[in-house]
Residue, then its C-alpha position, 0 to 999 in steps of 0.5 A: m584572456s584577451l582577444f583581439i583582431r588582427k591584420v598582418r601582411t603576408s609575403s604574397g602581399a595579401t593582408a591576412v585576418q586573424i583572431v589573436d589571443k594575448r597572455g602574459g605578452t605572448r600572442r596566439i592565433v586563434a582562428h584565421l579567417g582568410s587573406a585579403h587582396d583588395d579593399v572589399e575583400l578585407a572589409v569582408l574579412m574585418q566584419a567576419a572576425r568581429e562577428r566571430l570575436n562578439e558572437g563566439q566569446g564564449e566558445l572561445d574561452l571554452g573550446l580554445d585548443t579546438a580553435v587553435q587546432t582548426s584551419p578556417g578556410r577562406a572567408r566567402v561572400v554568399a549573397t548580398a542585399s540591400q536589406v535595409l531598404w527592402d525591411v522598410l518598404v516590406d514594413a510599411y506594406r504590413f503596417l497599411g495592412f496590405d499583407v491581408l492578401r497573402d500574395e508575396a509575388f504581388m507584394k514584390l511587384v508592388l515594392a520593386r515598382i518603388i525602388e525602380p520602376t520598369s516593365k513587369a519582365d524587368t521588374i525581375r532584374v530589380l529584385e535581383d539587384v537588391g538581393i531578393t529571391a524574383p518570382h518567375l515571369n510567368t508568376l508575375y503575369a499570374t499575379l496580375r490576373r489574380s489581382q483582377e480575379r480576386d479584386y485586389r483593389d477593393v481590398l486596397a482601397r478598404r485599407c487605404l480608407a482605415h489608414s487615412a481615418r486613423t492618419t487623420g481622424t475622420a474621412a470628412m474630405i476627400m479630393y478628386d482629379v483626373t488625369t491621362l496616361h498615354f500608350e506607346n501604340e497608335d491603335e485605338d480601341d474601345l478602351r485607349k482613345v485619343g482624347m484631350s490630353k493634359e500633356r498635348r499628345v496625339d497618342p491613345q490614352v485612358q483617363v485615370g481618376l483619383l480620390v485622395d484624402p487632404g493629405g494626399f494619401p490615395l483612396e480609390v483610383h479607376l480607370f476611363e475612356g481616354n475620350k471621355a469627358e472628365t465631368t461624366t467621371l466624378i459621379p461614378v468614383l464617388t457612387e462607387f466610393q460610397q457603395r464601398h464604404g457606405v459613407t454619404d457625409l463627405v466633402v468633396v473637393a474638385d477643380a473648376g473641370m468638374l463644375s456643371a449644374a448637373n454634376l453638382n445636383a447630382l451629387e447634392d442628391a447623392g448626398f454629398k458636400f461639396i467645394v468646387g472651383s468657379r469660373l468667373t464669368k458671372a462675377p461682376y454680377d455676382l458682386a455688383e454691390h461691392f463693384e458699385r461701391k468701391g469699383n475694383y478696389f480689394e484688400d489683399g486676401q479679401i473674402l467676399e460671398s454671393t449667391r447665384v442660381m446654376g442651371t435651369g428649369k428643374n434643375a435651377r438651385e441657388r449655390r454659395i459662391v466664395y470669392q477671394w481677391s489676391f494681390k499675388r494673383n492680381k499681379r500674374d492675372d495682369r501680366n497674362i493679360n498683357l501678353m495676351i493683350a500683344k499677341a492679339e495686337k500683332i494678329a490685328a496689326g498682320t504682323v503674325p497670321l491670324k489665329k484665335a485669341r482671347f482679346l482679338k475681334v474679327s468682323g469680316a475682313t476687319k481684326e480689332l481688340d476687343q476692349a469690352t473683353i479687356d476691361r471685363a478681364r481687369q475687373l476680375a484680375g486677382l479674384k478666384g470663385y469657389v462653389t459650395n452647398l456647405p452653409a457659413k455656419t458649417m464651413p465659413g468662406q476662409a475654410i472653404i478656400s483652404a480646404y480648396h487649396d489642399l487639391w494641389r495635393v491630388e496633383q502631386s500625387f499623380r506627379m508621383t504616379k507618372s514620374d517616381l512610380k512612372a505609371r506611364p506610357v502605359f503597355h499593356h492592351q487588354r482592359e484588364a491587364i490595365e485595370a492591374h498595372l492601376t492596382v499596382v500603382l495605387a498600392a505603390l503610391a499608398i506606401s509610397r506617400y506614407l513613408q514620405e510623410a513618416a521619413g519627411v523625404s521624397i520617396k526617391k530620396l529614401v530609395q537612393t538613400l537606403r538602396p546602396l546599404r547592402s547587407v552581406l551573407i558571409d560564409i566561413d566553414g560552411h558557417h554563414i555570418t551576416a554582416y550588416p552595413t554600418i548606417p550613415s547619418e542621413a540614412r539614420t536620420i531617415l530610419d529614426k523617423l520610421p517605426p523600428i523595422s521588424t528585423g531589427h536593423 
């Protein structure tokens, strides 16, 4: 018996799809799958025919007469789903160990945020659109409350550190930075305050501190009042990290905004090593010997070291300072200096209104350029400084600089939370709800960073590529057949880089 699929144009103009047996030149219809009236219906019927031909070969051989006598009903699409994408996300969630929470509603909330960040209420639409059964809205809100009551974030943080240790082989270095999330609401409260916004907004805001590993994978997220000074957030975050994981032998990397003698002393007293961006106000004195010998001459990439006493009285401690001069940075700094000089000149000439300017000196009614400040800026152009309590034998200057340069990965993760995962604006009003929101964002960020690293594409590109691949559930005479999508080359490239999906696509 030789079976094949045949398409036949009917008198009504539809296309019938049949499974046909050919013997000795004679063709006989074994099964009529139905008639298609458009390309979509035809594709569904052809897939159903292929499934039946491949899976039911033995049954057709043994029960040919029955099959011929049966008059199958029309194939009907029961459901469709972006199953490939969903399986990839679920596998990542499980791979990171987040399924230890045993909370399916929380998982759906997290994965829906990766697919299409939106409000909690609109999450139901996102899940239904990709063919996943959505929890009731009340269930989602109950899940958020449960995430606080059971401290899901503690569980996630422990799993994140475990993954980081598996990936990097060590948890010896962490990066820290702070950003702000604003509210579409004019009213302040004990948490939401108008403060120094990095986006120059005047809306009430909160501050979010983020710890990541050198690869940008998130480890902790913390919430602070909107008007809290950035420098006062570092110690509480690291203290909690230390208590949660029992780890003290760490190197913390942070930007110059965290630089204060009190902060660095507190870090050191807590057992932490640090690399912090240094303000350059002391550079001419630190590097006096170099300037005396060579003036303003530096070689591109040249590294110089000095020490500086930071703090006063009992808080005074000597710190190691690493400097590097860059030709590219020098050109950029000089360009910015020239722009600021031009601005100060216009103010001094009275052609633009009086306003604060870096190189402007105002004395009574006299406005003039501050040449001493300009000369100092020219001298510092191209230099970047780093403060550390790591001895040179433990980490040489170049390694200090390279470690600090990895700090951009925190900014990258913040950009992901604000754009790809849309953690802002925040619409929740109570602290518990905002904390729960950040717990969801932490889980979504961890999964996104993991998938980006594994697949080699942005999470946005991954979702855009896999979401259109729809699996189709077809009903034929009460029998359900799943038709899986054809995987195009772009999607196949992504999937081949990921661990095999548990469902076998």
